[in-house]
DSSP file (Angstrom, degrees, kcal/mol; ACC not computed):
  #  RESIDUE AA STRUCTURE BP1 BP2  ACC     N-H-->O    O-->H-N    N-H-->O    O-->H-N    TCO  KAPPA ALPHA  PHI   PSI    X-CA   Y-CA   Z-CA
    1    1 A M              0   0    0      0, 0.0     2,-0.3     0, 0.0     0, 0.0   0.000 360.0 360.0 360.0 152.2   11.8   25.3   16.0
    2    2 A V        -     0   0    0      1,-0.1     2,-0.0     2,-0.0     0, 0.0  -0.691 360.0-111.4 -84.7 135.4   12.1   21.6   15.6
    3    3 A S     >  -     0   0    0     -2,-0.3     4,-1.8     1,-0.1     5,-0.2  -0.280  13.7-124.6 -70.2 154.5   15.2   20.3   14.0
    4    4 A D  H  > S+     0   0    0      1,-0.2     4,-2.8     2,-0.2     5,-0.2   0.930 112.2  54.7 -59.9 -47.5   15.3   18.8   10.5
    5    5 A G  H  > S+     0   0    0      1,-0.2     4,-1.8     2,-0.2    -1,-0.2   0.857 106.9  50.6 -60.7 -39.0   17.0   15.7   11.9
    6    6 A L  H  > S+     0   0    0      2,-0.2     4,-2.3     1,-0.2    -1,-0.2   0.933 112.3  46.3 -63.2 -43.6   14.2   15.1   14.6
    7    7 A V  H  X S+     0   0    0     -4,-1.8     4,-3.3     2,-0.2     5,-0.3   0.954 111.6  51.4 -62.4 -52.4   11.5   15.4   12.0
    8    8 A A  H  X S+     0   0    0     -4,-2.8     4,-2.5     1,-0.2    -1,-0.2   0.884 110.1  50.3 -52.9 -38.8   13.4   13.1    9.7
    9    9 A T  H  X S+     0   0    0     -4,-1.8     4,-2.2     2,-0.2    -1,-0.2   0.910 109.3  49.5 -69.3 -44.6   13.7   10.6   12.5
   10   10 A V  H  X S+     0   0    0     -4,-2.3     4,-2.8     2,-0.2     5,-0.2   0.947 112.5  49.3 -63.4 -45.8   10.0   10.8   13.3
   11   11 A V  H  X S+     0   0    0     -4,-3.3     4,-3.1     1,-0.2     5,-0.3   0.959 110.0  51.0 -55.5 -48.2    9.2   10.2    9.5
   12   12 A L  H  X S+     0   0    0     -4,-2.5     4,-1.8    -5,-0.3    -1,-0.2   0.891 112.1  46.9 -59.6 -38.4   11.5    7.3    9.4
   13   13 A L  H  X S+     0   0    0     -4,-2.2     4,-2.0     2,-0.2    -1,-0.2   0.919 113.2  48.9 -65.1 -46.1    9.8    5.8   12.4
   14   14 A S  H  X S+     0   0    0     -4,-2.8     4,-0.9     2,-0.2    -2,-0.2   0.945 113.8  43.5 -55.0 -56.0    6.4    6.4   11.0
   15   15 A V  H >X S+     0   0    0     -4,-3.1     4,-0.7    -5,-0.2     3,-0.5   0.879 112.7  54.9 -63.1 -33.9    7.1    4.9    7.7
   16   16 A S  H >< S+     0   0    0     -4,-1.8     3,-0.8    -5,-0.3    -1,-0.2   0.873 104.2  53.8 -65.0 -40.4    9.0    1.9    9.4
   17   17 A L  H 3X S+     0   0    0     -4,-2.0     4,-0.8     1,-0.2    -1,-0.2   0.656  98.5  66.9 -80.0 -10.6    6.0    1.1   11.6
   18   18 A S  H <X S+     0   0    0     -4,-0.9     4,-2.6    -3,-0.5    -1,-0.2   0.835  87.5  66.4 -72.7 -30.3    3.8    0.9    8.3
   19   19 A L  H <X S+     0   0    0     -3,-0.8     4,-2.6    -4,-0.7     5,-0.2   0.889  98.7  49.7 -64.1 -38.3    5.6   -2.2    7.1
   20   20 A P  H  > S+     0   0    0      0, 0.0     4,-2.8     0, 0.0    -1,-0.2   0.891 112.0  50.9 -63.2 -30.0    4.3   -4.5   10.0
   21   21 A C  H  X S+     0   0    0     -4,-0.8     4,-2.8     2,-0.2    -2,-0.2   0.973 111.4  47.0 -64.9 -50.6    0.8   -3.2    9.2
   22   22 A F  H  X S+     0   0    0     -4,-2.6     4,-2.3     1,-0.2     5,-0.2   0.892 115.7  44.7 -52.5 -46.4    1.3   -4.0    5.5
   23   23 A L  H  X S+     0   0    0     -4,-2.6     4,-2.8    -5,-0.2    -1,-0.2   0.904 114.7  47.0 -73.3 -38.2    2.6   -7.5    6.2
   24   24 A Y  H  X S+     0   0    0     -4,-2.8     4,-3.1     2,-0.2     5,-0.2   0.933 112.1  51.0 -65.1 -45.1    0.0   -8.4    8.8
   25   25 A G  H  X S+     0   0    0     -4,-2.8     4,-2.0    -5,-0.2    -2,-0.2   0.902 113.4  45.2 -53.1 -47.8   -2.8   -7.1    6.6
   26   26 A A  H  X S+     0   0    0     -4,-2.3     4,-1.9     2,-0.2     5,-0.2   0.895 113.6  49.4 -66.5 -45.7   -1.5   -9.2    3.7
   27   27 A Y  H  X S+     0   0    0     -4,-2.8     4,-2.6    -5,-0.2    -2,-0.2   0.945 112.1  49.7 -53.5 -47.2   -1.0  -12.3    5.9
   28   28 A Y  H  X S+     0   0    0     -4,-3.1     4,-1.4     1,-0.2    -2,-0.2   0.904 111.7  45.4 -61.1 -44.7   -4.5  -12.0    7.4
   29   29 A I  H  < S+     0   0    0     -4,-2.0    -1,-0.2    -5,-0.2    -2,-0.2   0.829 116.9  45.2 -77.0 -27.3   -6.3  -11.6    4.1
   30   30 A I  H  < S+     0   0    0     -4,-1.9    -2,-0.2    -5,-0.2    -1,-0.2   0.874 116.5  45.7 -78.4 -37.4   -4.3  -14.6    2.4
   31   31 A E  H  < S+     0   0    0     -4,-2.6     2,-0.5    -5,-0.2    -2,-0.2   0.629  96.6  81.1 -80.8 -17.5   -4.6  -16.9    5.4
   32   32 A T     <  -     0   0    0     -4,-1.4     3,-0.0    -5,-0.2     7,-0.0  -0.824  68.6-140.1-103.3 129.4   -8.4  -16.5    6.3
   33   33 A E  S    S+     0   0    0     -2,-0.5     2,-0.1     1,-0.2    -3,-0.0  -0.953  75.8  26.8-121.9 138.9  -11.0  -18.3    4.4
   34   34 A P  S    S-     0   0    0      0, 0.0     2,-1.6     0, 0.0    -1,-0.2   0.730  79.6-133.5 -90.3 166.4  -13.5  -17.3    3.6
   35   35 A V        +     0   0    0      4,-0.1     2,-0.1    -2,-0.1    -2,-0.1  -0.551  36.9 172.3 -83.2  93.6  -13.3  -13.6    3.2
   36   36 A T     >  -     0   0    0     -2,-1.6     4,-2.4     1,-0.1    73,-0.2  -0.283  49.7 -94.4 -86.7 178.2  -16.3  -12.2    5.0
   37   37 A W  H  > S+     0   0    0     71,-2.5     4,-2.4     1,-0.2     5,-0.2   0.894 126.2  50.7 -61.5 -38.2  -17.1   -8.6    5.7
   38   38 A D  H  > S+     0   0    0     70,-0.3     4,-2.1     2,-0.2    -1,-0.2   0.894 111.1  49.2 -68.6 -37.8  -15.5   -8.8    9.1
   39   39 A V  H  > S+     0   0    0      2,-0.2     4,-2.5     1,-0.2    -2,-0.2   0.932 111.6  48.9 -64.2 -45.8  -12.3  -10.3    7.7
   40   40 A L  H  X S+     0   0    0     -4,-2.4     4,-2.7     1,-0.2     5,-0.2   0.945 112.1  48.2 -58.3 -49.0  -12.2   -7.6    5.0
   41   41 A I  H  X S+     0   0    0     -4,-2.4     4,-1.9     1,-0.2    -1,-0.2   0.879 110.5  49.6 -61.8 -42.0  -12.7   -4.8    7.5
   42   42 A H  H  X S+     0   0    0     -4,-2.1     4,-1.0    -5,-0.2    -1,-0.2   0.901 113.5  48.9 -68.1 -39.4  -10.0   -6.2    9.9
   43   43 A H  H >X S+     0   0    0     -4,-2.5     4,-2.1     1,-0.2     3,-0.6   0.924 111.0  49.6 -58.9 -47.5   -7.6   -6.5    6.8
   44   44 A L  H 3X S+     0   0    0     -4,-2.7     4,-3.0     1,-0.2     5,-0.3   0.822 102.1  61.4 -72.1 -28.9   -8.4   -2.9    5.7
   45   45 A K  H 3X S+     0   0    0     -4,-1.9     4,-1.5    -5,-0.2    -1,-0.2   0.893 111.0  40.6 -61.1 -33.3   -7.8   -1.5    9.3
   46   46 A F  H <X S+     0   0    0     -4,-1.0     4,-1.6    -3,-0.6    -2,-0.2   0.850 117.8  45.2 -85.1 -36.0   -4.2   -2.7    9.1
   47   47 A V  H  X S+     0   0    0     -4,-2.1     4,-2.7     2,-0.2    -2,-0.2   0.918 114.7  50.5 -73.1 -39.8   -3.5   -1.7    5.4
   48   48 A T  H  X S+     0   0    0     -4,-3.0     4,-2.5     1,-0.2     5,-0.2   0.946 109.2  49.7 -60.9 -46.2   -5.2    1.6    6.0
   49   49 A T  H  X S+     0   0    0     -4,-1.5     4,-2.6    -5,-0.3    -1,-0.2   0.872 111.1  50.2 -59.7 -37.8   -3.1    2.3    9.0
   50   50 A G  H  X S+     0   0    0     -4,-1.6     4,-0.7     2,-0.2    -1,-0.2   0.897 110.2  48.7 -65.9 -44.3    0.0    1.4    7.1
   51   51 A L  H  X S+     0   0    0     -4,-2.7     4,-3.0     2,-0.2    -2,-0.2   0.849 112.8  49.6 -71.1 -34.4   -0.9    3.8    4.1
   52   52 A V  H  X S+     0   0    0     -4,-2.5     4,-2.0     2,-0.2    -2,-0.2   0.951 108.9  51.2 -66.4 -52.3   -1.6    6.6    6.8
   53   53 A L  H  < S+     0   0    0     -4,-2.6    -1,-0.2    -5,-0.2    -2,-0.2   0.675 122.8  33.5 -60.7 -15.2    1.8    6.1    8.5
   54   54 A T  H  X S+     0   0    0     -4,-0.7     4,-1.3    -3,-0.2    -2,-0.2   0.763 120.6  43.0-107.5 -38.6    3.4    6.3    5.1
   55   55 A T  H  X S+     0   0    0     -4,-3.0     4,-2.8     2,-0.2     5,-0.3   0.876 105.6  60.7 -82.0 -31.9    1.4    8.8    3.1
   56   56 A V  H  X S+     0   0    0     -4,-2.0     4,-2.5     1,-0.2     5,-0.3   0.955 111.9  41.4 -65.3 -53.3    0.9   11.6    5.9
   57   57 A P  H  >>S+     0   0    0      0, 0.0     4,-2.4     0, 0.0     5,-2.1   0.925 114.6  52.3 -64.5 -35.0    4.8   12.1    6.2
   58   58 A M  I  <>S+     0   0    0     -4,-1.3     5,-3.5     3,-0.2    -2,-0.2   0.941 115.5  38.3 -62.7 -47.4    5.2   12.0    2.5
   59   59 A V  I  <5S+     0   0    0     -4,-2.8    -1,-0.2     1,-0.2    -3,-0.2   0.906 125.9  36.0 -73.5 -34.7    2.5   14.7    1.7
   60   60 A F  I  <5S+     0   0    0     -4,-2.5    -2,-0.2    -5,-0.3    -1,-0.2   0.650 136.4  11.3 -93.0 -14.2    3.3   17.0    4.7
   61   61 A W  I  X5S+     0   0    0     -4,-2.4     4,-0.6    -5,-0.3    -3,-0.2   0.667 124.2  43.5-124.3 -43.8    7.1   16.6    4.8
   62   62 A M  I >><S+     0   0    0     -5,-2.1     3,-1.0     2,-0.2     4,-1.0   0.985 114.0  45.9 -73.5 -54.9    8.7   14.8    1.8
   63   63 A I  H 34<S+     0   0    0     -5,-3.5     3,-0.4     1,-0.3    -1,-0.1   0.849 109.2  52.8 -67.3 -35.4    6.9   16.4   -1.0
   64   64 A P  H 34 S+     0   0    0      0, 0.0    -1,-0.3     0, 0.0     4,-0.2   0.781 114.7  45.0 -64.9 -21.7    7.2   20.0    0.1
   65   65 A R  H XX S+     0   0    0     -3,-1.0     4,-0.8    -4,-0.6     3,-0.7   0.612  90.2  88.2 -95.9 -11.9   10.9   19.6    0.5
   66   66 A L  H >X S+     0   0    0     -4,-1.0     4,-1.2    -3,-0.4     3,-1.1   0.857  77.6  58.5 -55.7 -45.7   11.5   17.8   -2.7
   67   67 A P  H 34 S+     0   0    0      0, 0.0    -1,-0.2     0, 0.0    -2,-0.1   0.826 108.2  48.4 -60.3 -28.7   12.1   20.7   -5.1
   68   68 A D  H <4 S+     0   0    0     -3,-0.7    -2,-0.2    -4,-0.2    -3,-0.1   0.687 121.6  35.8 -80.1 -11.2   15.0   22.0   -3.0
   69   69 A Q  H << S+     0   0    0     -3,-1.1     5,-0.3    -4,-0.8     6,-0.2   0.476  78.2 138.7-113.2  -4.6   16.5   18.5   -2.8
   70   70 A L     <  +     0   0    0     -4,-1.2     2,-0.2    -5,-0.1     3,-0.1  -0.257  44.2  73.5 -60.6 117.4   15.8   17.0   -6.3
   71   71 A G  S >  S+     0   0    0      1,-0.1     3,-1.2    -2,-0.1     4,-0.4  -0.571  85.4   1.1 153.9 148.8   18.8   15.2   -7.5
   72   72 A G  T 3> S+     0   0    0      1,-0.3     4,-1.8     2,-0.2     3,-0.2  -0.304 127.8   2.0  61.3-121.7   20.7   12.0   -6.9
   73   73 A L  H 3> S+     0   0    0      1,-0.2     4,-2.5     2,-0.2    -1,-0.3   0.840 131.0  58.1 -69.1 -33.1   19.1    9.8   -4.2
   74   74 A S  H <> S+     0   0    0     -3,-1.2     4,-2.4    -5,-0.3    -1,-0.2   0.861 106.4  48.0 -64.8 -33.8   16.2   12.0   -3.7
   75   75 A A  H  > S+     0   0    0     -4,-0.4     4,-2.7    -3,-0.2    -2,-0.2   0.911 114.1  46.9 -70.2 -46.3   15.2   11.8   -7.3
   76   76 A V  H  X S+     0   0    0     -4,-1.8     4,-2.0     2,-0.2    -2,-0.2   0.851 112.5  50.5 -63.9 -36.2   15.5    8.1   -7.1
   77   77 A H  H  X S+     0   0    0     -4,-2.5     4,-2.0     2,-0.2    -2,-0.2   0.896 111.2  47.7 -64.1 -48.7   13.6    8.0   -3.9
   78   78 A A  H  X S+     0   0    0     -4,-2.4     4,-2.9     2,-0.2     5,-0.2   0.946 110.9  51.5 -57.7 -51.3   10.8   10.1   -5.3
   79   79 A M  H  X S+     0   0    0     -4,-2.7     4,-2.9     1,-0.2     5,-0.2   0.905 110.1  47.9 -54.8 -47.4   10.5    8.1   -8.4
   80   80 A L  H  X S+     0   0    0     -4,-2.0     4,-2.4     1,-0.2    -1,-0.2   0.912 113.0  48.6 -61.3 -42.8   10.3    4.8   -6.6
   81   81 A G  H  X S+     0   0    0     -4,-2.0     4,-2.0     2,-0.2    -2,-0.2   0.906 109.1  52.8 -62.5 -44.7    7.7    6.2   -4.4
   82   82 A L  H  X S+     0   0    0     -4,-2.9     4,-2.6     2,-0.2     5,-0.2   0.933 108.7  50.2 -55.5 -51.6    5.7    7.6   -7.3
   83   83 A Q  H  X S+     0   0    0     -4,-2.9     4,-2.3    -5,-0.2     5,-0.2   0.916 107.3  55.4 -61.2 -38.7    5.7    4.2   -9.0
   84   84 A A  H  X S+     0   0    0     -4,-2.4     4,-1.8     1,-0.2    -2,-0.2   0.967 110.7  44.2 -56.8 -52.6    4.5    2.6   -5.7
   85   85 A Y  H  X S+     0   0    0     -4,-2.0     4,-2.1     1,-0.2    -1,-0.2   0.846 110.5  54.8 -59.9 -37.4    1.5    4.9   -5.6
   86   86 A A  H  X S+     0   0    0     -4,-2.6     4,-3.0     1,-0.2    -1,-0.2   0.920 110.1  46.4 -64.0 -40.0    0.8    4.4   -9.2
   87   87 A L  H  X S+     0   0    0     -4,-2.3     4,-2.6    -5,-0.2    -1,-0.2   0.839 110.1  53.9 -69.6 -30.7    0.6    0.7   -8.9
   88   88 A L  H  X S+     0   0    0     -4,-1.8     4,-1.6    -5,-0.2    -1,-0.2   0.845 109.6  46.1 -70.9 -36.0   -1.5    1.1   -5.9
   89   89 A A  H  X S+     0   0    0     -4,-2.1     4,-1.0     2,-0.2    -2,-0.2   0.934 112.3  53.7 -68.9 -48.8   -4.0    3.3   -7.9
   90   90 A F  H >X S+     0   0    0     -4,-3.0     3,-1.0     1,-0.2     4,-0.9   0.932 111.0  45.4 -53.5 -47.8   -3.8    0.6  -10.7
   91   91 A G  H 3X S+     0   0    0     -4,-2.6     4,-2.0     1,-0.2     3,-0.4   0.850 104.4  63.4 -64.7 -33.1   -4.7   -2.2   -8.2
   92   92 A G  H 3X S+     0   0    0     -4,-1.6     4,-1.1     1,-0.2    -1,-0.2   0.713  93.8  60.7 -70.7 -14.0   -7.5   -0.1   -6.8
   93   93 A T  H <X S+     0   0    0     -4,-1.0     4,-1.0    -3,-1.0    -1,-0.2   0.879 107.2  47.7 -70.6 -36.0   -9.3   -0.1  -10.1
   94   94 A G  H  X S+     0   0    0     -4,-0.9     4,-2.6    -3,-0.4     3,-0.2   0.897 106.6  54.5 -62.6 -45.2   -9.4   -3.9   -9.7
   95   95 A I  H  X S+     0   0    0     -4,-2.0     4,-2.5     1,-0.2     5,-0.2   0.816 101.8  58.7 -68.9 -26.2  -10.7   -3.9   -6.1
   96   96 A V  H  X S+     0   0    0     -4,-1.1     4,-2.6     2,-0.2    -1,-0.2   0.917 108.1  44.2 -58.9 -49.0  -13.6   -1.8   -7.0
   97   97 A R  H  X S+     0   0    0     -4,-1.0     4,-2.7    -3,-0.2     5,-0.2   0.943 116.5  47.4 -65.9 -48.6  -14.9   -4.3   -9.6
   98   98 A I  H  X S+     0   0    0     -4,-2.6     4,-3.0     2,-0.2     5,-0.2   0.959 111.7  49.4 -59.1 -51.3  -14.3   -7.3   -7.3
   99   99 A F  H  X S+     0   0    0     -4,-2.5     4,-2.7    -5,-0.2     5,-0.2   0.949 111.6  49.4 -49.4 -56.0  -15.9   -5.5   -4.3
  100  100 A R  H  X S+     0   0    0     -4,-2.6     4,-3.0    -5,-0.2     5,-0.2   0.950 113.0  47.5 -47.2 -55.9  -19.0   -4.6   -6.4
  101  101 A A  H  X S+     0   0    0     -4,-2.7     4,-1.7     1,-0.2    -2,-0.2   0.923 113.0  46.6 -55.7 -50.7  -19.4   -8.2   -7.7
  102  102 A K  H  <>S+     0   0    0     -4,-3.0     5,-3.0    -5,-0.2     6,-0.4   0.869 112.8  49.6 -65.7 -34.2  -19.0   -9.8   -4.3
  103  103 A R  H ><5S+     0   0    0     -4,-2.7     3,-1.9    -5,-0.2    -2,-0.2   0.944 107.8  54.7 -67.2 -43.0  -21.5   -7.3   -2.7
  104  104 A E  H 3<5S+     0   0    0     -4,-3.0    -2,-0.2     1,-0.3    -1,-0.2   0.853 114.7  39.9 -61.4 -31.2  -24.1   -8.0   -5.5
  105  105 A H  T 3<5S-     0   0    0     -4,-1.7    -1,-0.3    -5,-0.2    -2,-0.2   0.228 109.8-126.9 -94.2   9.2  -23.8  -11.8   -4.7
  106  106 A D  T <>5 +     0   0    0     -3,-1.9     4,-2.9    -5,-0.1     3,-0.5   0.806  58.2 149.1  38.6  47.1  -23.7  -11.0   -0.9
  107  107 A L  T  4< +     0   0    0     -5,-3.0    -4,-0.1     1,-0.2    -1,-0.1   0.509  60.6  65.1 -78.2  -3.1  -20.5  -13.0   -0.6
  108  108 A Y  T  4 S+     0   0    0     -6,-0.4   -71,-2.5   -72,-0.1   -70,-0.3   0.704 119.9  23.1 -86.5 -24.6  -19.2  -11.0    2.2
  109  109 A N  T  4 S+     0   0    0     -3,-0.5     2,-0.6     1,-0.2    -2,-0.2   0.840 131.9  34.8-101.3 -46.2  -22.2  -12.2    4.4
  110  110 A E  S  < S-     0   0    0     -4,-2.9    -1,-0.2    -5,-0.1    -2,-0.1  -0.770  80.2-160.7-116.2  84.2  -23.4  -15.5    2.9
  111  111 A Y        -     0   0    0     -2,-0.6     2,-0.5    -3,-0.2    -4,-0.1  -0.408   2.6-159.3 -63.5 134.8  -20.2  -17.1    1.6
  112  112 A D    >   -     0   0    0      3,-0.2     3,-1.0     1,-0.1    -1,-0.0  -0.962   7.3-166.6-111.4 105.9  -20.8  -19.9   -1.0
  113  113 A E  T 3  S+     0   0    0     -2,-0.5    -1,-0.1     1,-0.3    -2,-0.0   0.806  90.8  54.8 -61.3 -30.6  -17.9  -22.3   -1.3
  114  114 A D  T 3  S+     0   0    0     -3,-0.1     2,-0.6     2,-0.1    -1,-0.3   0.695  90.0  84.9 -78.7 -19.7  -19.3  -23.6   -4.5
  115  115 A L  S <  S-     0   0    0     -3,-1.0     2,-0.2     3,-0.0    -3,-0.2  -0.724  71.9-148.4 -87.0 115.6  -19.5  -20.2   -6.2
  116  116 A L    >>  -     0   0    0     -2,-0.6     3,-1.0     1,-0.1     4,-0.7  -0.599  17.4-127.9 -83.0 152.9  -16.1  -19.3   -7.9
  117  117 A L  H >> S+     0   0    0      1,-0.3     4,-0.8    -2,-0.2     3,-0.8   0.841 109.6  60.0 -66.1 -32.4  -15.2  -15.7   -8.0
  118  118 A D  H 34 S+     0   0    0      1,-0.2    -1,-0.3     2,-0.2     7,-0.2   0.783 101.4  56.6 -66.7 -23.9  -14.6  -15.9  -11.7
  119  119 A E  H <4 S+     0   0    0     -3,-1.0    -1,-0.2     1,-0.2    -2,-0.2   0.679  98.9  59.1 -81.1 -20.3  -18.3  -17.0  -12.2
  120  120 A I  H << S+     0   0    0     -3,-0.8    -1,-0.2    -4,-0.7    -2,-0.2   0.749 101.0  53.5 -86.4 -19.1  -19.8  -14.0  -10.6
  121  121 A G  S  < S-     0   0    0     -4,-0.8     5,-0.0     1,-0.2   -23,-0.0  -0.321  93.5 -86.5-100.3-176.2  -18.5  -11.3  -12.7
  122  122 A D    >   -     0   0    0     -2,-0.1     3,-1.5     1,-0.1     4,-0.3  -0.014  60.3 -76.1 -81.1-167.7  -18.5  -10.7  -16.4
  123  123 A E  T 3  S+     0   0    0      1,-0.3     3,-0.3     2,-0.1     4,-0.2   0.688 130.4  56.9 -71.6 -14.3  -15.9  -12.2  -18.8
  124  124 A T  T 3> S+     0   0    0      1,-0.2     4,-1.6     2,-0.1    -1,-0.3   0.373  76.4 103.3 -96.9   4.3  -13.3   -9.5  -17.7
  125  125 A F  H <> S+     0   0    0     -3,-1.5     4,-2.0     1,-0.3     3,-0.2   0.890  78.2  50.5 -56.3 -47.0  -13.5  -10.5  -14.0
  126  126 A S  H  > S+     0   0    0     -3,-0.3     4,-2.6    -4,-0.3    -1,-0.3   0.895 104.8  59.7 -67.1 -31.3  -10.3  -12.3  -13.9
  127  127 A H  H  > S+     0   0    0     -3,-0.3     4,-1.8    -4,-0.2    -2,-0.2   0.915 107.1  47.4 -56.7 -43.0   -8.6   -9.3  -15.6
  128  128 A W  H  X S+     0   0    0     -4,-1.6     4,-1.6     2,-0.2    -1,-0.2   0.885 109.9  51.2 -63.5 -41.2   -9.7   -7.2  -12.6
  129  129 A R  H  X S+     0   0    0     -4,-2.0     4,-2.2     1,-0.2    -2,-0.2   0.901 111.5  49.0 -65.1 -39.8   -8.5   -9.7  -10.2
  130  130 A S  H  X S+     0   0    0     -4,-2.6     4,-2.9     1,-0.2     5,-0.2   0.871 108.0  54.1 -56.5 -44.5   -5.1   -9.7  -12.1
  131  131 A R  H  X S+     0   0    0     -4,-1.8     4,-2.4    -5,-0.2    -1,-0.2   0.867 106.8  51.6 -66.2 -39.3   -5.0   -6.0  -12.0
  132  132 A L  H  X S+     0   0    0     -4,-1.6     4,-2.9     2,-0.2    -2,-0.2   0.965 113.1  44.8 -58.2 -55.6   -5.4   -6.2   -8.1
  133  133 A R  H  X S+     0   0    0     -4,-2.2     4,-3.0     1,-0.2     5,-0.3   0.905 112.3  49.4 -61.9 -46.6   -2.6   -8.6   -7.7
  134  134 A I  H  X S+     0   0    0     -4,-2.9     4,-2.5     2,-0.2     5,-0.2   0.913 113.9  47.5 -63.2 -45.3   -0.3   -6.8  -10.0
  135  135 A G  H  X S+     0   0    0     -4,-2.4     4,-2.9    -5,-0.2    -2,-0.2   0.952 114.7  45.0 -61.3 -49.8   -1.1   -3.4   -8.2
  136  136 A V  H  X S+     0   0    0     -4,-2.9     4,-2.1     2,-0.2    -2,-0.2   0.936 116.5  43.2 -63.9 -46.7   -0.6   -4.8   -4.7
  137  137 A F  H  X S+     0   0    0     -4,-3.0     4,-2.4     1,-0.2    -1,-0.2   0.905 116.6  50.4 -68.9 -34.6    2.7   -6.8   -5.4
  138  138 A G  H  X S+     0   0    0     -4,-2.5     4,-2.4    -5,-0.3     5,-0.3   0.915 109.1  50.3 -66.0 -42.8    4.0   -3.8   -7.4
  139  139 A Y  H  X S+     0   0    0     -4,-2.9     4,-2.1    -5,-0.2    -1,-0.2   0.904 111.4  47.8 -58.7 -40.8    3.2   -1.4   -4.7
  140  140 A V  H  X S+     0   0    0     -4,-2.1     4,-1.8     2,-0.2    -2,-0.2   0.885 112.1  49.0 -69.2 -36.5    5.0   -3.5   -2.2
  141  141 A I  H  X S+     0   0    0     -4,-2.4     4,-2.0     2,-0.2     3,-0.2   0.975 117.1  40.4 -63.3 -55.4    8.0   -4.0   -4.4
  142  142 A F  H  X S+     0   0    0     -4,-2.4     4,-2.7     1,-0.2     5,-0.2   0.819 113.7  55.8 -60.7 -34.7    8.4   -0.2   -5.1
  143  143 A W  H  X S+     0   0    0     -4,-2.1     4,-2.1    -5,-0.3    -1,-0.2   0.888 109.1  45.4 -70.4 -38.1    7.5    0.7   -1.6
  144  144 A L  H  X S+     0   0    0     -4,-1.8     4,-2.2    -3,-0.2    -2,-0.2   0.865 113.7  50.2 -71.1 -36.9   10.3   -1.5   -0.2
  145  145 A L  H  X S+     0   0    0     -4,-2.0     4,-2.6     2,-0.2    -2,-0.2   0.926 111.4  47.0 -57.3 -49.6   12.7   -0.1   -2.8
  146  146 A A  H  X S+     0   0    0     -4,-2.7     4,-2.7     1,-0.2    -2,-0.2   0.865 111.0  54.5 -61.8 -41.5   11.8    3.5   -1.9
  147  147 A Y  H  X S+     0   0    0     -4,-2.1     4,-1.9     2,-0.2    -1,-0.2   0.900 106.8  50.0 -62.7 -41.4   12.1    2.6    1.8
  148  148 A L  H  X S+     0   0    0     -4,-2.2     4,-2.0     2,-0.2    -2,-0.2   0.950 111.9  47.1 -64.9 -45.9   15.6    1.3    1.3
  149  149 A V  H  X S+     0   0    0     -4,-2.6     4,-2.6     1,-0.2    -2,-0.2   0.888 110.1  55.8 -60.4 -37.2   16.6    4.4   -0.5
  150  150 A G  H  X S+     0   0    0     -4,-2.7     4,-1.6     2,-0.2    -1,-0.2   0.868 106.3  47.8 -43.9 -49.5   15.0    6.4    2.2
  151  151 A I  H  X S+     0   0    0     -4,-1.9     4,-2.4    -3,-0.2    -2,-0.2   0.843 110.2  52.4 -73.7 -34.3   16.9    4.8    4.8
  152  152 A A  H  X S+     0   0    0     -4,-2.0     4,-2.3     2,-0.2     5,-0.2   0.913 110.9  48.6 -65.6 -41.6   20.2    5.3    2.8
  153  153 A R  H  X S+     0   0    0     -4,-2.6     4,-1.5     2,-0.2    -2,-0.2   0.820 109.4  52.5 -63.2 -29.7   19.3    9.0    2.5
  154  154 A Y  H  X>S+     0   0    0     -4,-1.6     4,-3.1     2,-0.2     5,-0.6   0.931 112.7  45.2 -64.1 -50.6   18.6    9.2    6.2
  155  155 A A  I  X>S+     0   0    0     -4,-2.4     5,-1.9     3,-0.2     4,-0.8   0.835 113.2  47.4 -62.4 -41.4   22.0    7.7    7.0
  156  156 A L  I  <5S+     0   0    0     -4,-2.3    -1,-0.2     3,-0.2    -2,-0.2   0.868 122.5  36.3 -78.2 -34.1   24.0    9.8    4.6
  157  157 A R  I  <5S+     0   0    0     -4,-1.5    -2,-0.2    -5,-0.2    -3,-0.2   0.890 132.5  16.3 -83.0 -40.0   22.3   13.0    5.8
  158  158 A Y  I  <5S+     0   0    0     -4,-3.1    -3,-0.2    -5,-0.1    -2,-0.1   0.644 127.5  42.1-118.2 -17.2   21.7   12.6    9.5
  159  159 A V  I  <<       0   0    0     -4,-0.8    -3,-0.2    -5,-0.6    -4,-0.1   0.801 360.0 360.0 -96.1 -40.4   23.9    9.8   10.7
  160  160 A A      <       0   0    0     -5,-1.9    -1,-0.1     0, 0.0    -4,-0.1   0.505 360.0 360.0 -61.7 360.0   27.2   10.4    8.9
């Protein structure tokens, strides 16, 4: 049987590897103009990889063990992680509307510099863009906090 410490180390490495994916994905989408279909796909490859590296260990190792450990730092860790994913879902509601509006105007293939994003949607389009920003930044903040608490839990349990 594989030891608990070895699995915890693999989980820590997996989650740690997701951070550079998130950072590069964010950097790439922020710094690249215009956001064409190829730019979006490149960005999503890194973000999706980061999400997989974080979500798979959470679903298959962290969540099943949570009821036996709920208390103290594990409760804080779980709550911060839950907030991160809640904000990711919140932001996802915005990206769906933005994606649909850009596809309807073919802005992923035929980028028009004179056409502002707020002009292609309805009067609530800026609201959806705000939801996306709040969701993404909120996810990153709560992810980082959960990550730091997770490192502390790992150090207390497996290093000390």
